C-alpha positions as CSV (number, residue, x, y, z in Angstrom):
1,X,0.0,0.0,0.0
2,X,1.4,3.4,-1.0
3,X,1.0,6.3,1.4
4,X,-1.2,9.0,-0.2
5,X,1.5,11.6,0.4
6,X,4.2,9.8,-1.5
7,X,7.5,8.2,-0.5
8,X,10.2,9.9,1.6
9,X,13.6,8.7,2.6
10,X,15.0,9.0,6.2
11,X,18.7,8.3,6.6
12,X,20.0,6.7,9.8
13,X,16.8,4.9,10.7
14,X,17.9,3.3,13.9
15,X,18.8,6.6,15.5
16,X,16.9,8.4,18.3
17,X,15.4,11.2,16.2
18,X,15.1,9.2,13.0
19,X,13.1,6.4,14.7
20,X,10.5,8.9,16.0
21,X,10.5,10.7,12.7
22,X,9.7,7.5,10.8
23,X,6.9,6.6,13.2
24,X,5.3,10.1,12.7
25,X,5.8,10.1,8.9
26,X,4.0,6.8,8.6
27,X,1.1,8.2,10.8
28,X,1.0,11.3,8.4
29,X,0.4,9.0,5.4
30,X,3.8,8.9,3.9
31,X,5.6,5.7,2.7
32,X,9.1,5.7,4.1
33,X,12.4,4.3,3.0
34,X,15.1,4.4,5.6
35,X,18.8,3.7,5.3
36,X,20.6,1.8,8.1
37,X,23.9,0.0,8.5
38,X,22.4,-3.1,10.2
39,X,19.2,-4.7,8.8
40,X,16.1,-5.0,11.1
41,X,12.6,-6.2,10.1
42,X,9.9,-3.7,8.9
43,X,6.3,-3.1,8.1
44,X,4.7,-3.0,4.6
45,X,5.0,0.8,4.3
46,X,8.5,0.9,5.6
47,X,11.3,-0.2,3.3
48,X,14.8,-0.7,4.9
49,X,17.8,-0.2,2.6
50,X,21.4,-0.6,3.6
51,X,23.6,2.4,2.9
52,X,26.6,4.1,4.5
53,X,27.8,7.7,4.7
54,X,31.3,6.4,3.8
55,X,29.8,5.4,0.4
56,X,27.5,8.3,-0.6
57,X,26.4,6.6,-3.9
58,X,24.9,3.8,-1.8
59,X,22.0,6.1,-1.0
60,X,20.9,6.4,-4.6
61,X,18.4,3.4,-4.6
62,X,16.8,4.7,-1.4
63,X,16.2,8.2,-2.8
64,X,15.1,7.2,-6.3
65,X,11.4,8.2,-6.8
66,X,11.1,9.9,-3.4
67,X,9.3,13.3,-2.9
68,X,11.5,14.2,0.0
69,X,14.6,13.2,2.0
70,X,15.2,13.7,5.7
71,X,19.0,13.4,6.2
72,X,19.3,12.6,9.9
73,X,22.3,10.1,9.9
74,X,25.5,11.6,11.1
75,X,28.9,10.2,12.2
76,X,29.1,10.5,16.0
77,X,32.5,10.0,17.6
78,X,32.6,11.6,21.1
79,X,35.5,9.3,22.1
80,X,37.6,10.9,19.3
81,X,38.6,7.5,17.9
82,X,39.2,9.1,14.5
83,X,40.8,12.5,13.7
84,X,38.2,15.3,13.4
85,X,39.1,16.1,9.7
86,X,38.3,12.4,8.9
87,X,34.9,12.6,10.6
88,X,34.1,16.0,9.1
89,X,35.0,14.9,5.6
90,X,32.9,11.7,5.8
91,X,30.0,13.8,7.1
92,X,30.2,16.5,4.4
93,X,30.9,14.0,1.5
94,X,28.0,11.8,2.7
95,X,25.6,14.7,2.9
96,X,26.6,16.2,-0.5
97,X,26.4,12.7,-2.1
98,X,22.8,12.4,-0.8
99,X,22.0,15.9,-2.1
100,X,23.4,14.9,-5.6
101,X,21.2,11.8,-5.5
102,X,18.2,14.1,-4.7
103,X,19.1,16.2,-7.7
104,X,19.5,13.2,-10.0
105,X,16.1,11.7,-8.8
106,X,14.2,14.6,-10.4
107,X,11.4,13.8,-7.9
108,X,12.7,15.1,-4.6
109,X,11.0,18.4,-3.8
110,X,12.8,19.3,-0.5
111,X,15.5,18.0,1.7
112,X,15.4,18.5,5.5
113,X,18.8,18.2,7.2
114,X,19.2,17.5,10.9
115,X,21.8,19.8,12.3
116,X,22.6,20.5,16.0
117,X,22.7,23.4,18.5
118,X,26.4,22.7,18.6
119,X,26.5,24.4,15.1
120,X,25.1,27.6,16.7
121,X,26.2,28.0,20.3
122,X,30.0,27.5,20.3
123,X,31.3,31.0,19.6
124,X,32.2,34.1,21.6
125,X,29.3,36.3,20.3
126,X,28.5,37.6,23.8
127,X,24.8,37.7,22.9
128,X,22.1,36.8,25.6
129,X,20.1,34.8,23.1
130,X,21.3,33.2,19.8
131,X,19.2,32.7,16.7
132,X,19.7,31.3,13.2
133,X,22.3,34.0,12.3
134,X,24.7,32.5,14.8
135,X,27.3,29.9,13.7
136,X,29.8,28.0,15.9
137,X,33.4,28.9,15.2
138,X,35.0,25.8,13.7
139,X,38.5,27.3,13.6
140,X,38.6,28.2,17.3
141,X,37.0,24.8,18.2
142,X,39.9,23.1,16.4
143,X,42.2,24.7,19.0
144,X,40.3,23.4,22.0
145,X,40.1,20.1,23.8
146,X,36.4,20.6,24.7
147,X,34.2,17.5,24.9
148,X,32.3,17.0,21.6
149,X,34.4,19.6,19.7
150,X,34.9,17.1,16.8
151,X,31.1,16.6,16.5
152,X,30.4,20.3,16.7
153,X,32.9,21.1,13.9
154,X,31.5,18.4,11.6
155,X,27.9,19.5,12.3
156,X,28.7,23.2,11.7
157,X,30.7,22.6,8.4
158,X,28.2,20.0,7.1
159,X,25.2,22.3,7.7
160,X,27.0,25.2,5.9
161,X,27.9,22.8,3.0
162,X,24.3,21.5,2.5
163,X,22.8,25.0,2.6
164,X,25.4,26.2,0.1
165,X,24.8,23.2,-2.2
166,X,21.0,23.9,-2.1
167,X,21.6,27.5,-3.1
168,X,24.0,26.7,-5.9
169,X,21.9,23.9,-7.4
170,X,18.4,25.2,-6.9
171,X,17.5,22.4,-4.5
172,X,15.2,23.2,-1.6
173,X,17.2,22.5,1.6
174,X,15.9,23.3,5.1
175,X,17.9,22.6,8.3
176,X,16.5,21.7,11.7
177,X,18.8,22.8,14.6
178,X,17.7,21.0,17.7
179,X,19.1,21.6,21.2
180,X,19.7,18.6,23.5
181,X,17.0,16.1,22.4
182,X,15.2,14.5,25.4
183,X,12.3,12.1,26.1
184,X,11.5,8.5,25.5
185,X,13.5,6.6,23.0
186,X,12.3,3.8,20.6
187,X,15.7,3.2,19.0
188,X,17.8,0.1,20.0
189,X,20.5,1.9,21.9
190,X,20.5,4.2,24.9
191,X,20.2,7.6,23.2
192,X,23.3,9.6,24.1
193,X,21.5,12.9,24.5
194,X,19.0,11.3,26.9
195,X,21.9,9.8,28.9
196,X,23.5,13.2,29.2
197,X,20.2,14.8,30.2
198,X,19.8,12.2,33.0
199,X,23.3,12.6,34.3
200,X,22.0,13.8,37.7
201,X,19.7,10.8,38.0
202,X,22.2,8.2,36.8
203,X,25.1,9.7,38.9
204,X,27.3,10.3,35.8
205,X,29.5,13.0,37.4
206,X,31.8,13.3,34.4
207,X,28.7,14.6,32.4
208,X,27.5,17.2,35.0
209,X,29.8,19.8,33.3
210,X,27.5,19.6,30.2
211,X,24.4,20.6,32.2
212,X,25.5,23.9,33.7
213,X,23.0,25.7,31.5
214,X,21.3,23.7,28.8
215,X,18.5,24.1,26.2
216,X,16.3,21.0,25.8
217,X,13.6,19.8,23.4
218,X,11.3,16.7,23.3
219,X,12.2,14.2,20.6
220,X,8.6,14.1,19.4
221,X,8.6,17.9,18.9
222,X,11.8,17.5,16.9
223,X,10.2,14.8,14.7
224,X,7.1,17.0,14.2
225,X,9.2,20.0,13.4
226,X,10.9,18.0,10.6
227,X,7.6,17.1,9.0
228,X,6.2,20.7,9.6
229,X,9.2,22.2,7.7
230,X,9.0,19.6,5.0
231,X,5.4,20.5,4.3
232,X,5.5,24.2,4.9
233,X,5.5,26.0,1.5
234,X,7.6,28.9,2.6
235,X,10.2,27.1,4.7
236,X,13.7,28.3,4.0
237,X,17.1,28.1,5.6
238,X,17.8,27.2,9.2
239,X,15.3,26.7,12.1
240,X,16.3,26.4,15.7
241,X,14.1,23.8,17.5
242,X,14.4,24.2,21.3
243,X,11.6,24.6,23.8
244,X,13.1,24.8,27.3
245,X,16.2,26.1,29.1
246,X,17.4,25.2,32.6
247,X,20.5,25.5,34.8
248,X,22.0,22.6,36.6
249,X,20.7,24.1,39.9
250,X,17.2,24.3,38.6
251,X,17.4,20.8,37.3
252,X,18.6,19.5,40.7
253,X,15.6,21.1,42.4
254,X,13.1,20.0,39.8
255,X,14.4,16.3,39.8
256,X,14.5,16.2,43.6
257,X,10.9,17.3,43.9
258,X,9.5,15.3,41.1
259,X,11.4,12.0,41.6
260,X,12.1,11.7,45.3
261,X,13.0,8.0,44.8
262,X,16.4,9.1,43.2
263,X,19.4,10.5,45.1
264,X,19.8,13.8,43.2
265,X,22.9,15.9,44.0
266,X,21.9,19.1,45.8
267,X,22.3,22.5,44.2
268,X,25.0,23.4,46.7
269,X,27.1,20.3,45.9
270,X,27.0,21.2,42.2
271,X,28.5,24.7,42.7
272,X,32.0,23.3,42.1
273,X,31.2,21.9,38.7
274,X,33.2,23.6,36.0
275,X,32.1,23.7,32.3
276,X,30.3,25.9,29.8
277,X,27.0,27.7,30.5
278,X,25.6,27.7,27.0
279,X,23.8,30.7,25.6
280,X,20.0,30.4,25.3
281,X,18.4,29.7,21.9
282,X,15.5,31.4,20.2
283,X,12.9,29.4,18.4
284,X,11.1,32.5,17.2
285,X,11.6,31.7,13.5
286,X,10.0,28.3,13.8
287,X,7.2,29.6,16.0
288,X,6.5,32.5,13.6
289,X,6.1,29.9,10.8
290,X,3.2,28.4,12.8
291,X,4.8,25.5,14.6
292,X,3.7,24.7,18.2
293,X,5.6,22.8,20.8
294,X,3.5,20.1,22.5
295,X,5.8,19.1,25.4
296,X,7.4,20.7,28.5
297,X,10.2,19.7,30.8
298,X,8.0,17.4,32.8
299,X,7.1,15.4,29.7
300,X,10.7,15.1,28.7
301,X,12.0,13.7,32.0
302,X,8.9,11.6,32.7
303,X,9.1,9.9,29.3
304,X,12.9,9.4,29.5
305,X,12.8,8.0,33.0
306,X,9.9,5.7,32.3
307,X,11.7,4.5,29.2
308,X,14.9,3.8,31.1
309,X,13.1,1.8,33.7
310,X,11.4,-0.3,31.1
311,X,14.7,-0.9,29.3
312,X,16.6,-1.7,32.5
313,X,18.9,1.4,32.5
314,X,17.4,2.6,35.8
């Protein structure tokens, strides 16, 4: 059975965001092809095709005949097992290879690329709130030993490359820029952004430094924003997708009150934690386009904690 809205391709189908996006696209009446490295089973309106960012041409069969492509797959190497230039080159080459396949298809109307707040927040702008005009400074990041610097560089340079390619070749490319994605996960692995968000619950002290001041968004809102921007006739350029902001002290108080069964570190004990307090993000462009967030902080943590209990992580 074909979905009445046509077929779309979602790359990286076993990932946290992609798995939610696939579920929502199927509900919206699309047929979905997804690319994965392993090969799980699927439903009749979900085709699973093996492809790898290291071989961009492998995405051709998945994209052929599609009306849209959601490029969610990304190389993630927080342990820095590979040099940053290698990761960045694979990310850019993979993304541009996918965009070329979209051009060649003659059927793809729009590409939605999943970026990251790490492509916005890591610069010394001094602003109180950052919007889509802000880009992380890849050159200064290359001189730091900051956690996740390699990922931030690859996301920044890949997003710039896909937007530039779209402009040069007349291909509609829209980018979604989510903050830390939180909530329940239906992917096979423990979603890394959820693990970081739950560091105070899990007692992962080495990750407290990432929570000094963070912007968060529910995974379902991110999936819905992808579909909204794919379908919106006037969508253009970048869209920050972030619905909440909290400091580590606020998070400590919130978690202690809402989940008394966990031993949450007190705000006082967290005063010694060193790290970056990230600048707040503005979702004004996305909201002005007509998008509405459905979930708050409570939903994010409730969903994530319930999910962790069910999967044996808590």
